[in-house]
TIMARKE-201308 format. One record per atom (N, C-alpha, C): residue number from 1; atom name; x, y, z. Coordinates in nm, 2 decimals. Each point is the difference from the previous one (the first is absolute). Layout:
N
<rec><doro>NUM</doro><tise>CA</tise><xx>X</xx><yy>Y</yy><zz>Z</zz></rec>
...
END
This chain:
81
<rec><doro>1</doro><tise>N</tise><xx>-0.62</xx><yy>-6.29</yy><zz>4.51</zz></rec>
<rec><doro>1</doro><tise>CA</tise><xx>-0.11</xx><yy>0.10</yy><zz>0.07</zz></rec>
<rec><doro>1</doro><tise>C</tise><xx>0.00</xx><yy>-0.04</yy><zz>0.12</zz></rec>
<rec><doro>2</doro><tise>N</tise><xx>0.04</xx><yy>0.13</yy><zz>0.08</zz></rec>
<rec><doro>2</doro><tise>CA</tise><xx>-0.04</xx><yy>0.01</yy><zz>0.13</zz></rec>
<rec><doro>2</doro><tise>C</tise><xx>-0.06</xx><yy>0.08</yy><zz>0.02</zz></rec>
<rec><doro>3</doro><tise>N</tise><xx>-0.06</xx><yy>-0.02</yy><zz>0.18</zz></rec>
<rec><doro>3</doro><tise>CA</tise><xx>-0.10</xx><yy>0.14</yy><zz>0.04</zz></rec>
<rec><doro>3</doro><tise>C</tise><xx>0.00</xx><yy>-0.03</yy><zz>0.12</zz></rec>
<rec><doro>4</doro><tise>N</tise><xx>-0.09</xx><yy>0.14</yy><zz>0.13</zz></rec>
<rec><doro>4</doro><tise>CA</tise><xx>-0.06</xx><yy>0.04</yy><zz>0.06</zz></rec>
<rec><doro>4</doro><tise>C</tise><xx>-0.07</xx><yy>-0.11</yy><zz>0.06</zz></rec>
<rec><doro>5</doro><tise>N</tise><xx>0.01</xx><yy>0.01</yy><zz>0.11</zz></rec>
<rec><doro>5</doro><tise>CA</tise><xx>-0.11</xx><yy>-0.08</yy><zz>0.14</zz></rec>
<rec><doro>5</doro><tise>C</tise><xx>-0.08</xx><yy>0.08</yy><zz>0.03</zz></rec>
<rec><doro>6</doro><tise>N</tise><xx>-0.10</xx><yy>-0.03</yy><zz>-0.02</zz></rec>
<rec><doro>6</doro><tise>CA</tise><xx>-0.17</xx><yy>0.10</yy><zz>0.03</zz></rec>
<rec><doro>6</doro><tise>C</tise><xx>-0.07</xx><yy>-0.13</yy><zz>0.07</zz></rec>
<rec><doro>7</doro><tise>N</tise><xx>-0.11</xx><yy>0.04</yy><zz>0.11</zz></rec>
<rec><doro>7</doro><tise>CA</tise><xx>-0.09</xx><yy>-0.05</yy><zz>0.16</zz></rec>
<rec><doro>7</doro><tise>C</tise><xx>-0.02</xx><yy>-0.07</yy><zz>-0.11</zz></rec>
<rec><doro>8</doro><tise>N</tise><xx>-0.17</xx><yy>-0.13</yy><zz>0.02</zz></rec>
<rec><doro>8</doro><tise>CA</tise><xx>-0.07</xx><yy>-0.04</yy><zz>-0.03</zz></rec>
<rec><doro>8</doro><tise>C</tise><xx>-0.07</xx><yy>0.09</yy><zz>-0.06</zz></rec>
<rec><doro>9</doro><tise>N</tise><xx>-0.07</xx><yy>0.15</yy><zz>0.04</zz></rec>
<rec><doro>9</doro><tise>CA</tise><xx>-0.12</xx><yy>0.06</yy><zz>-0.03</zz></rec>
<rec><doro>9</doro><tise>C</tise><xx>-0.06</xx><yy>-0.05</yy><zz>-0.15</zz></rec>
<rec><doro>10</doro><tise>N</tise><xx>-0.18</xx><yy>0.04</yy><zz>-0.03</zz></rec>
<rec><doro>10</doro><tise>CA</tise><xx>0.00</xx><yy>0.02</yy><zz>-0.05</zz></rec>
<rec><doro>10</doro><tise>C</tise><xx>-0.06</xx><yy>0.10</yy><zz>-0.06</zz></rec>
<rec><doro>11</doro><tise>N</tise><xx>0.05</xx><yy>0.01</yy><zz>-0.12</zz></rec>
<rec><doro>11</doro><tise>CA</tise><xx>-0.03</xx><yy>0.17</yy><zz>-0.06</zz></rec>
<rec><doro>11</doro><tise>C</tise><xx>-0.09</xx><yy>0.02</yy><zz>-0.11</zz></rec>
<rec><doro>12</doro><tise>N</tise><xx>-0.08</xx><yy>0.06</yy><zz>0.03</zz></rec>
<rec><doro>12</doro><tise>CA</tise><xx>-0.16</xx><yy>-0.01</yy><zz>-0.11</zz></rec>
<rec><doro>12</doro><tise>C</tise><xx>0.07</xx><yy>0.14</yy><zz>-0.09</zz></rec>
<rec><doro>13</doro><tise>N</tise><xx>0.12</xx><yy>0.07</yy><zz>-0.02</zz></rec>
<rec><doro>13</doro><tise>CA</tise><xx>-0.04</xx><yy>-0.01</yy><zz>-0.14</zz></rec>
<rec><doro>13</doro><tise>C</tise><xx>0.14</xx><yy>0.07</yy><zz>0.00</zz></rec>
<rec><doro>14</doro><tise>N</tise><xx>0.17</xx><yy>-0.09</yy><zz>-0.12</zz></rec>
<rec><doro>14</doro><tise>CA</tise><xx>0.14</xx><yy>-0.01</yy><zz>0.02</zz></rec>
<rec><doro>14</doro><tise>C</tise><xx>0.03</xx><yy>0.09</yy><zz>-0.10</zz></rec>
<rec><doro>15</doro><tise>N</tise><xx>0.07</xx><yy>0.10</yy><zz>0.00</zz></rec>
<rec><doro>15</doro><tise>CA</tise><xx>0.08</xx><yy>0.10</yy><zz>-0.13</zz></rec>
<rec><doro>15</doro><tise>C</tise><xx>0.10</xx><yy>-0.06</yy><zz>-0.05</zz></rec>
<rec><doro>16</doro><tise>N</tise><xx>0.04</xx><yy>-0.01</yy><zz>-0.07</zz></rec>
<rec><doro>16</doro><tise>CA</tise><xx>0.18</xx><yy>-0.01</yy><zz>-0.03</zz></rec>
<rec><doro>16</doro><tise>C</tise><xx>0.05</xx><yy>0.05</yy><zz>-0.10</zz></rec>
<rec><doro>17</doro><tise>N</tise><xx>0.11</xx><yy>0.01</yy><zz>0.00</zz></rec>
<rec><doro>17</doro><tise>CA</tise><xx>0.03</xx><yy>0.16</yy><zz>-0.06</zz></rec>
<rec><doro>17</doro><tise>C</tise><xx>0.17</xx><yy>-0.06</yy><zz>-0.03</zz></rec>
<rec><doro>18</doro><tise>N</tise><xx>-0.01</xx><yy>-0.02</yy><zz>-0.12</zz></rec>
<rec><doro>18</doro><tise>CA</tise><xx>0.14</xx><yy>-0.04</yy><zz>-0.06</zz></rec>
<rec><doro>18</doro><tise>C</tise><xx>0.12</xx><yy>0.12</yy><zz>-0.04</zz></rec>
<rec><doro>19</doro><tise>N</tise><xx>0.12</xx><yy>-0.05</yy><zz>0.07</zz></rec>
<rec><doro>19</doro><tise>CA</tise><xx>0.11</xx><yy>0.07</yy><zz>0.04</zz></rec>
<rec><doro>19</doro><tise>C</tise><xx>0.12</xx><yy>-0.01</yy><zz>-0.07</zz></rec>
<rec><doro>20</doro><tise>N</tise><xx>0.07</xx><yy>0.07</yy><zz>-0.09</zz></rec>
<rec><doro>20</doro><tise>CA</tise><xx>0.13</xx><yy>0.03</yy><zz>-0.08</zz></rec>
<rec><doro>20</doro><tise>C</tise><xx>0.08</xx><yy>0.08</yy><zz>0.04</zz></rec>
<rec><doro>21</doro><tise>N</tise><xx>0.15</xx><yy>-0.05</yy><zz>0.04</zz></rec>
<rec><doro>21</doro><tise>CA</tise><xx>0.07</xx><yy>0.14</yy><zz>0.00</zz></rec>
<rec><doro>21</doro><tise>C</tise><xx>-0.06</xx><yy>0.16</yy><zz>0.06</zz></rec>
<rec><doro>22</doro><tise>N</tise><xx>-0.05</xx><yy>-0.01</yy><zz>0.12</zz></rec>
<rec><doro>22</doro><tise>CA</tise><xx>-0.12</xx><yy>0.14</yy><zz>0.04</zz></rec>
<rec><doro>22</doro><tise>C</tise><xx>0.06</xx><yy>0.00</yy><zz>0.10</zz></rec>
<rec><doro>23</doro><tise>N</tise><xx>0.06</xx><yy>0.01</yy><zz>0.04</zz></rec>
<rec><doro>23</doro><tise>CA</tise><xx>0.09</xx><yy>-0.02</yy><zz>0.16</zz></rec>
<rec><doro>23</doro><tise>C</tise><xx>-0.03</xx><yy>0.23</yy><zz>0.02</zz></rec>
<rec><doro>24</doro><tise>N</tise><xx>0.02</xx><yy>0.03</yy><zz>-0.05</zz></rec>
<rec><doro>24</doro><tise>CA</tise><xx>0.01</xx><yy>0.20</yy><zz>0.00</zz></rec>
<rec><doro>24</doro><tise>C</tise><xx>-0.22</xx><yy>-0.01</yy><zz>0.03</zz></rec>
<rec><doro>25</doro><tise>N</tise><xx>-0.08</xx><yy>-0.04</yy><zz>-0.05</zz></rec>
<rec><doro>25</doro><tise>CA</tise><xx>-0.12</xx><yy>0.04</yy><zz>-0.01</zz></rec>
<rec><doro>25</doro><tise>C</tise><xx>-0.06</xx><yy>-0.14</yy><zz>0.11</zz></rec>
<rec><doro>26</doro><tise>N</tise><xx>0.05</xx><yy>-0.08</yy><zz>0.03</zz></rec>
<rec><doro>26</doro><tise>CA</tise><xx>-0.08</xx><yy>-0.09</yy><zz>0.14</zz></rec>
<rec><doro>26</doro><tise>C</tise><xx>-0.05</xx><yy>0.09</yy><zz>0.16</zz></rec>
<rec><doro>27</doro><tise>N</tise><xx>0.10</xx><yy>0.16</yy><zz>0.03</zz></rec>
<rec><doro>27</doro><tise>CA</tise><xx>0.02</xx><yy>-0.02</yy><zz>0.06</zz></rec>
<rec><doro>27</doro><tise>C</tise><xx>-0.17</xx><yy>0.09</yy><zz>0.02</zz></rec>
<rec><doro>28</doro><tise>N</tise><xx>-0.02</xx><yy>0.03</yy><zz>-0.17</zz></rec>
<rec><doro>28</doro><tise>CA</tise><xx>-0.13</xx><yy>0.08</yy><zz>-0.05</zz></rec>
<rec><doro>28</doro><tise>C</tise><xx>-0.12</xx><yy>-0.08</yy><zz>0.04</zz></rec>
<rec><doro>29</doro><tise>N</tise><xx>0.04</xx><yy>-0.11</yy><zz>-0.08</zz></rec>
<rec><doro>29</doro><tise>CA</tise><xx>-0.10</xx><yy>-0.11</yy><zz>0.00</zz></rec>
<rec><doro>29</doro><tise>C</tise><xx>-0.07</xx><yy>-0.03</yy><zz>0.12</zz></rec>
<rec><doro>30</doro><tise>N</tise><xx>0.11</xx><yy>-0.04</yy><zz>0.04</zz></rec>
<rec><doro>30</doro><tise>CA</tise><xx>-0.03</xx><yy>0.00</yy><zz>0.26</zz></rec>
<rec><doro>30</doro><tise>C</tise><xx>-0.08</xx><yy>0.13</yy><zz>-0.01</zz></rec>
<rec><doro>31</doro><tise>N</tise><xx>0.04</xx><yy>0.03</yy><zz>0.03</zz></rec>
<rec><doro>31</doro><tise>CA</tise><xx>-0.11</xx><yy>0.12</yy><zz>0.07</zz></rec>
<rec><doro>31</doro><tise>C</tise><xx>-0.13</xx><yy>0.06</yy><zz>-0.06</zz></rec>
<rec><doro>32</doro><tise>N</tise><xx>-0.05</xx><yy>-0.11</yy><zz>-0.14</zz></rec>
<rec><doro>32</doro><tise>CA</tise><xx>-0.11</xx><yy>0.08</yy><zz>-0.04</zz></rec>
<rec><doro>32</doro><tise>C</tise><xx>-0.06</xx><yy>-0.16</yy><zz>0.00</zz></rec>
<rec><doro>33</doro><tise>N</tise><xx>0.08</xx><yy>-0.14</yy><zz>0.03</zz></rec>
<rec><doro>33</doro><tise>CA</tise><xx>-0.07</xx><yy>-0.09</yy><zz>0.07</zz></rec>
<rec><doro>33</doro><tise>C</tise><xx>-0.07</xx><yy>0.03</yy><zz>0.13</zz></rec>
<rec><doro>34</doro><tise>N</tise><xx>0.09</xx><yy>0.06</yy><zz>0.09</zz></rec>
<rec><doro>34</doro><tise>CA</tise><xx>-0.07</xx><yy>0.02</yy><zz>0.14</zz></rec>
<rec><doro>34</doro><tise>C</tise><xx>-0.10</xx><yy>0.10</yy><zz>0.01</zz></rec>
<rec><doro>35</doro><tise>N</tise><xx>-0.05</xx><yy>0.08</yy><zz>-0.13</zz></rec>
<rec><doro>35</doro><tise>CA</tise><xx>-0.08</xx><yy>0.06</yy><zz>0.01</zz></rec>
<rec><doro>35</doro><tise>C</tise><xx>-0.14</xx><yy>-0.08</yy><zz>-0.09</zz></rec>
<rec><doro>36</doro><tise>N</tise><xx>0.06</xx><yy>-0.10</yy><zz>-0.11</zz></rec>
<rec><doro>36</doro><tise>CA</tise><xx>-0.12</xx><yy>-0.03</yy><zz>-0.08</zz></rec>
<rec><doro>36</doro><tise>C</tise><xx>-0.06</xx><yy>-0.08</yy><zz>0.09</zz></rec>
<rec><doro>37</doro><tise>N</tise><xx>0.06</xx><yy>-0.11</yy><zz>0.08</zz></rec>
<rec><doro>37</doro><tise>CA</tise><xx>-0.04</xx><yy>-0.11</yy><zz>0.08</zz></rec>
<rec><doro>37</doro><tise>C</tise><xx>-0.05</xx><yy>0.04</yy><zz>0.15</zz></rec>
<rec><doro>38</doro><tise>N</tise><xx>0.03</xx><yy>0.13</yy><zz>0.02</zz></rec>
<rec><doro>38</doro><tise>CA</tise><xx>-0.15</xx><yy>0.05</yy><zz>0.10</zz></rec>
<rec><doro>38</doro><tise>C</tise><xx>-0.12</xx><yy>0.01</yy><zz>-0.06</zz></rec>
<rec><doro>39</doro><tise>N</tise><xx>0.03</xx><yy>0.01</yy><zz>-0.12</zz></rec>
<rec><doro>39</doro><tise>CA</tise><xx>-0.15</xx><yy>0.06</yy><zz>-0.02</zz></rec>
<rec><doro>39</doro><tise>C</tise><xx>-0.13</xx><yy>-0.14</yy><zz>-0.08</zz></rec>
<rec><doro>40</doro><tise>N</tise><xx>0.10</xx><yy>-0.11</yy><zz>0.00</zz></rec>
<rec><doro>40</doro><tise>CA</tise><xx>-0.04</xx><yy>-0.06</yy><zz>-0.04</zz></rec>
<rec><doro>40</doro><tise>C</tise><xx>-0.10</xx><yy>-0.06</yy><zz>0.09</zz></rec>
<rec><doro>41</doro><tise>N</tise><xx>0.12</xx><yy>0.02</yy><zz>0.13</zz></rec>
<rec><doro>41</doro><tise>CA</tise><xx>-0.09</xx><yy>-0.13</yy><zz>0.15</zz></rec>
<rec><doro>41</doro><tise>C</tise><xx>-0.09</xx><yy>0.02</yy><zz>-0.01</zz></rec>
<rec><doro>42</doro><tise>N</tise><xx>-0.09</xx><yy>0.08</yy><zz>0.04</zz></rec>
<rec><doro>42</doro><tise>CA</tise><xx>-0.11</xx><yy>0.01</yy><zz>0.03</zz></rec>
<rec><doro>42</doro><tise>C</tise><xx>-0.07</xx><yy>-0.01</yy><zz>-0.09</zz></rec>
<rec><doro>43</doro><tise>N</tise><xx>-0.01</xx><yy>0.01</yy><zz>-0.14</zz></rec>
<rec><doro>43</doro><tise>CA</tise><xx>-0.12</xx><yy>-0.11</yy><zz>-0.10</zz></rec>
<rec><doro>43</doro><tise>C</tise><xx>0.08</xx><yy>-0.12</yy><zz>0.02</zz></rec>
<rec><doro>44</doro><tise>N</tise><xx>0.11</xx><yy>-0.06</yy><zz>-0.03</zz></rec>
<rec><doro>44</doro><tise>CA</tise><xx>-0.01</xx><yy>-0.12</yy><zz>-0.05</zz></rec>
<rec><doro>44</doro><tise>C</tise><xx>0.12</xx><yy>-0.08</yy><zz>0.09</zz></rec>
<rec><doro>45</doro><tise>N</tise><xx>-0.03</xx><yy>0.02</yy><zz>0.10</zz></rec>
<rec><doro>45</doro><tise>CA</tise><xx>0.13</xx><yy>-0.10</yy><zz>0.12</zz></rec>
<rec><doro>45</doro><tise>C</tise><xx>0.13</xx><yy>0.06</yy><zz>-0.03</zz></rec>
<rec><doro>46</doro><tise>N</tise><xx>0.04</xx><yy>-0.11</yy><zz>0.06</zz></rec>
<rec><doro>46</doro><tise>CA</tise><xx>0.19</xx><yy>-0.03</yy><zz>0.00</zz></rec>
<rec><doro>46</doro><tise>C</tise><xx>0.05</xx><yy>0.05</yy><zz>-0.13</zz></rec>
<rec><doro>47</doro><tise>N</tise><xx>0.08</xx><yy>0.02</yy><zz>-0.05</zz></rec>
<rec><doro>47</doro><tise>CA</tise><xx>0.04</xx><yy>0.05</yy><zz>-0.17</zz></rec>
<rec><doro>47</doro><tise>C</tise><xx>0.15</xx><yy>-0.11</yy><zz>0.01</zz></rec>
<rec><doro>48</doro><tise>N</tise><xx>-0.01</xx><yy>-0.12</yy><zz>-0.10</zz></rec>
<rec><doro>48</doro><tise>CA</tise><xx>0.17</xx><yy>0.02</yy><zz>-0.02</zz></rec>
<rec><doro>48</doro><tise>C</tise><xx>0.07</xx><yy>-0.04</yy><zz>-0.09</zz></rec>
<rec><doro>49</doro><tise>N</tise><xx>0.15</xx><yy>0.10</yy><zz>-0.06</zz></rec>
<rec><doro>49</doro><tise>CA</tise><xx>0.02</xx><yy>0.05</yy><zz>-0.08</zz></rec>
<rec><doro>49</doro><tise>C</tise><xx>0.11</xx><yy>-0.08</yy><zz>-0.01</zz></rec>
<rec><doro>50</doro><tise>N</tise><xx>0.04</xx><yy>-0.05</yy><zz>-0.12</zz></rec>
<rec><doro>50</doro><tise>CA</tise><xx>0.08</xx><yy>-0.06</yy><zz>-0.06</zz></rec>
<rec><doro>50</doro><tise>C</tise><xx>0.11</xx><yy>0.03</yy><zz>-0.07</zz></rec>
<rec><doro>51</doro><tise>N</tise><xx>0.14</xx><yy>0.04</yy><zz>0.02</zz></rec>
<rec><doro>51</doro><tise>CA</tise><xx>0.10</xx><yy>0.08</yy><zz>-0.05</zz></rec>
<rec><doro>51</doro><tise>C</tise><xx>0.06</xx><yy>-0.21</yy><zz>-0.10</zz></rec>
<rec><doro>52</doro><tise>N</tise><xx>0.04</xx><yy>0.07</yy><zz>-0.13</zz></rec>
<rec><doro>52</doro><tise>CA</tise><xx>0.06</xx><yy>-0.08</yy><zz>-0.07</zz></rec>
<rec><doro>52</doro><tise>C</tise><xx>0.06</xx><yy>0.07</yy><zz>-0.06</zz></rec>
<rec><doro>53</doro><tise>N</tise><xx>0.20</xx><yy>-0.01</yy><zz>0.07</zz></rec>
<rec><doro>53</doro><tise>CA</tise><xx>0.07</xx><yy>0.02</yy><zz>-0.11</zz></rec>
<rec><doro>53</doro><tise>C</tise><xx>0.11</xx><yy>-0.03</yy><zz>-0.10</zz></rec>
<rec><doro>54</doro><tise>N</tise><xx>-0.03</xx><yy>-0.02</yy><zz>-0.11</zz></rec>
<rec><doro>54</doro><tise>CA</tise><xx>-0.03</xx><yy>-0.07</yy><zz>-0.10</zz></rec>
<rec><doro>54</doro><tise>C</tise><xx>0.16</xx><yy>0.04</yy><zz>-0.05</zz></rec>
<rec><doro>55</doro><tise>N</tise><xx>0.10</xx><yy>-0.07</yy><zz>0.13</zz></rec>
<rec><doro>55</doro><tise>CA</tise><xx>0.18</xx><yy>0.04</yy><zz>-0.13</zz></rec>
<rec><doro>55</doro><tise>C</tise><xx>0.09</xx><yy>0.13</yy><zz>0.11</zz></rec>
<rec><doro>56</doro><tise>N</tise><xx>-0.07</xx><yy>0.01</yy><zz>0.02</zz></rec>
<rec><doro>56</doro><tise>CA</tise><xx>0.09</xx><yy>0.21</yy><zz>0.01</zz></rec>
<rec><doro>56</doro><tise>C</tise><xx>0.11</xx><yy>-0.05</yy><zz>0.03</zz></rec>
<rec><doro>57</doro><tise>N</tise><xx>0.09</xx><yy>0.12</yy><zz>-0.06</zz></rec>
<rec><doro>57</doro><tise>CA</tise><xx>0.14</xx><yy>0.02</yy><zz>0.03</zz></rec>
<rec><doro>57</doro><tise>C</tise><xx>0.05</xx><yy>0.06</yy><zz>0.09</zz></rec>
<rec><doro>58</doro><tise>N</tise><xx>-0.11</xx><yy>0.06</yy><zz>0.10</zz></rec>
<rec><doro>58</doro><tise>CA</tise><xx>0.05</xx><yy>0.14</yy><zz>0.05</zz></rec>
<rec><doro>58</doro><tise>C</tise><xx>-0.06</xx><yy>-0.04</yy><zz>0.13</zz></rec>
<rec><doro>59</doro><tise>N</tise><xx>-0.08</xx><yy>0.05</yy><zz>0.13</zz></rec>
<rec><doro>59</doro><tise>CA</tise><xx>0.03</xx><yy>-0.06</yy><zz>0.11</zz></rec>
<rec><doro>59</doro><tise>C</tise><xx>-0.21</xx><yy>0.04</yy><zz>0.00</zz></rec>
<rec><doro>60</doro><tise>N</tise><xx>-0.06</xx><yy>-0.06</yy><zz>-0.07</zz></rec>
<rec><doro>60</doro><tise>CA</tise><xx>-0.11</xx><yy>-0.02</yy><zz>0.04</zz></rec>
<rec><doro>60</doro><tise>C</tise><xx>-0.07</xx><yy>-0.09</yy><zz>0.04</zz></rec>
<rec><doro>61</doro><tise>N</tise><xx>0.07</xx><yy>-0.10</yy><zz>0.03</zz></rec>
<rec><doro>61</doro><tise>CA</tise><xx>0.01</xx><yy>-0.15</yy><zz>0.06</zz></rec>
<rec><doro>61</doro><tise>C</tise><xx>-0.03</xx><yy>0.02</yy><zz>0.13</zz></rec>
<rec><doro>62</doro><tise>N</tise><xx>0.12</xx><yy>0.07</yy><zz>0.03</zz></rec>
<rec><doro>62</doro><tise>CA</tise><xx>0.06</xx><yy>0.08</yy><zz>0.16</zz></rec>
<rec><doro>62</doro><tise>C</tise><xx>-0.15</xx><yy>0.05</yy><zz>0.05</zz></rec>
<rec><doro>63</doro><tise>N</tise><xx>0.01</xx><yy>0.03</yy><zz>-0.11</zz></rec>
<rec><doro>63</doro><tise>CA</tise><xx>-0.10</xx><yy>0.17</yy><zz>0.07</zz></rec>
<rec><doro>63</doro><tise>C</tise><xx>-0.16</xx><yy>-0.04</yy><zz>0.02</zz></rec>
<rec><doro>64</doro><tise>N</tise><xx>-0.10</xx><yy>-0.13</yy><zz>-0.05</zz></rec>
<rec><doro>64</doro><tise>CA</tise><xx>-0.04</xx><yy>-0.05</yy><zz>-0.03</zz></rec>
<rec><doro>64</doro><tise>C</tise><xx>-0.03</xx><yy>-0.11</yy><zz>0.16</zz></rec>
<rec><doro>65</doro><tise>N</tise><xx>0.10</xx><yy>-0.08</yy><zz>-0.06</zz></rec>
<rec><doro>65</doro><tise>CA</tise><xx>0.02</xx><yy>-0.04</yy><zz>0.18</zz></rec>
<rec><doro>65</doro><tise>C</tise><xx>-0.02</xx><yy>0.05</yy><zz>0.14</zz></rec>
<rec><doro>66</doro><tise>N</tise><xx>0.05</xx><yy>0.10</yy><zz>0.06</zz></rec>
<rec><doro>66</doro><tise>CA</tise><xx>0.04</xx><yy>0.10</yy><zz>0.04</zz></rec>
<rec><doro>66</doro><tise>C</tise><xx>-0.13</xx><yy>0.03</yy><zz>-0.04</zz></rec>
<rec><doro>67</doro><tise>N</tise><xx>-0.06</xx><yy>0.08</yy><zz>0.00</zz></rec>
<rec><doro>67</doro><tise>CA</tise><xx>-0.21</xx><yy>0.05</yy><zz>0.00</zz></rec>
<rec><doro>67</doro><tise>C</tise><xx>-0.08</xx><yy>-0.11</yy><zz>0.01</zz></rec>
<rec><doro>68</doro><tise>N</tise><xx>0.05</xx><yy>-0.14</yy><zz>-0.03</zz></rec>
<rec><doro>68</doro><tise>CA</tise><xx>-0.06</xx><yy>-0.14</yy><zz>0.04</zz></rec>
<rec><doro>68</doro><tise>C</tise><xx>-0.01</xx><yy>-0.02</yy><zz>0.12</zz></rec>
<rec><doro>69</doro><tise>N</tise><xx>0.12</xx><yy>0.02</yy><zz>0.07</zz></rec>
<rec><doro>69</doro><tise>CA</tise><xx>0.04</xx><yy>-0.02</yy><zz>0.15</zz></rec>
<rec><doro>69</doro><tise>C</tise><xx>-0.10</xx><yy>0.08</yy><zz>0.07</zz></rec>
<rec><doro>70</doro><tise>N</tise><xx>-0.05</xx><yy>0.12</yy><zz>-0.03</zz></rec>
<rec><doro>70</doro><tise>CA</tise><xx>-0.05</xx><yy>0.05</yy><zz>0.09</zz></rec>
<rec><doro>70</doro><tise>C</tise><xx>-0.15</xx><yy>0.03</yy><zz>-0.03</zz></rec>
<rec><doro>71</doro><tise>N</tise><xx>0.01</xx><yy>-0.01</yy><zz>-0.10</zz></rec>
<rec><doro>71</doro><tise>CA</tise><xx>-0.16</xx><yy>-0.14</yy><zz>-0.06</zz></rec>
<rec><doro>71</doro><tise>C</tise><xx>-0.08</xx><yy>-0.07</yy><zz>-0.01</zz></rec>
<rec><doro>72</doro><tise>N</tise><xx>-0.08</xx><yy>-0.07</yy><zz>0.07</zz></rec>
<rec><doro>72</doro><tise>CA</tise><xx>-0.07</xx><yy>-0.11</yy><zz>-0.04</zz></rec>
<rec><doro>72</doro><tise>C</tise><xx>-0.11</xx><yy>-0.06</yy><zz>-0.07</zz></rec>
<rec><doro>73</doro><tise>N</tise><xx>0.00</xx><yy>0.13</yy><zz>-0.09</zz></rec>
<rec><doro>73</doro><tise>CA</tise><xx>-0.12</xx><yy>-0.03</yy><zz>-0.09</zz></rec>
<rec><doro>73</doro><tise>C</tise><xx>0.10</xx><yy>0.06</yy><zz>-0.07</zz></rec>
<rec><doro>74</doro><tise>N</tise><xx>0.14</xx><yy>-0.03</yy><zz>-0.01</zz></rec>
<rec><doro>74</doro><tise>CA</tise><xx>0.05</xx><yy>-0.01</yy><zz>-0.13</zz></rec>
<rec><doro>74</doro><tise>C</tise><xx>0.08</xx><yy>-0.12</yy><zz>-0.03</zz></rec>
<rec><doro>75</doro><tise>N</tise><xx>0.05</xx><yy>-0.06</yy><zz>-0.12</zz></rec>
<rec><doro>75</doro><tise>CA</tise><xx>0.07</xx><yy>-0.12</yy><zz>-0.03</zz></rec>
<rec><doro>75</doro><tise>C</tise><xx>0.10</xx><yy>0.06</yy><zz>-0.13</zz></rec>
<rec><doro>76</doro><tise>N</tise><xx>0.13</xx><yy>0.00</yy><zz>-0.01</zz></rec>
<rec><doro>76</doro><tise>CA</tise><xx>0.03</xx><yy>0.01</yy><zz>-0.07</zz></rec>
<rec><doro>76</doro><tise>C</tise><xx>0.06</xx><yy>-0.11</yy><zz>-0.10</zz></rec>
<rec><doro>77</doro><tise>N</tise><xx>0.00</xx><yy>-0.03</yy><zz>-0.10</zz></rec>
<rec><doro>77</doro><tise>CA</tise><xx>0.09</xx><yy>-0.13</yy><zz>-0.06</zz></rec>
<rec><doro>77</doro><tise>C</tise><xx>0.12</xx><yy>0.02</yy><zz>-0.18</zz></rec>
<rec><doro>78</doro><tise>N</tise><xx>0.04</xx><yy>-0.06</yy><zz>0.02</zz></rec>
<rec><doro>78</doro><tise>CA</tise><xx>0.18</xx><yy>0.06</yy><zz>-0.04</zz></rec>
<rec><doro>78</doro><tise>C</tise><xx>-0.01</xx><yy>-0.11</yy><zz>-0.13</zz></rec>
<rec><doro>79</doro><tise>N</tise><xx>0.03</xx><yy>0.09</yy><zz>-0.09</zz></rec>
<rec><doro>79</doro><tise>CA</tise><xx>0.02</xx><yy>-0.11</yy><zz>-0.16</zz></rec>
<rec><doro>79</doro><tise>C</tise><xx>0.14</xx><yy>0.04</yy><zz>-0.02</zz></rec>
<rec><doro>80</doro><tise>N</tise><xx>0.07</xx><yy>-0.10</yy><zz>-0.05</zz></rec>
<rec><doro>80</doro><tise>CA</tise><xx>0.15</xx><yy>0.02</yy><zz>-0.08</zz></rec>
<rec><doro>80</doro><tise>C</tise><xx>-0.01</xx><yy>0.02</yy><zz>-0.10</zz></rec>
<rec><doro>81</doro><tise>N</tise><xx>0.13</xx><yy>0.10</yy><zz>-0.06</zz></rec>
<rec><doro>81</doro><tise>CA</tise><xx>-0.02</xx><yy>-0.05</yy><zz>-0.16</zz></rec>
<rec><doro>81</doro><tise>C</tise><xx>0.13</xx><yy>-0.11</yy><zz>-0.08</zz></rec>
END
């Protein structure tokens, strides 16, 4: 198992999203996450996003890593099969 690092911020709300061979739809998911997190920020505070790659054979993990590098509230976890 590998994972991306994140800062030590405490998050009142975590959203865990499983990913398996979703390379084609991840850009849509990332755009939706931006909108959703912005809406959740006011009532809940910072939101943590945990993207769990379950052994994808496409470029899902690379996209997750790139997204998490740009978003401090995101962490990626990679499992291999």
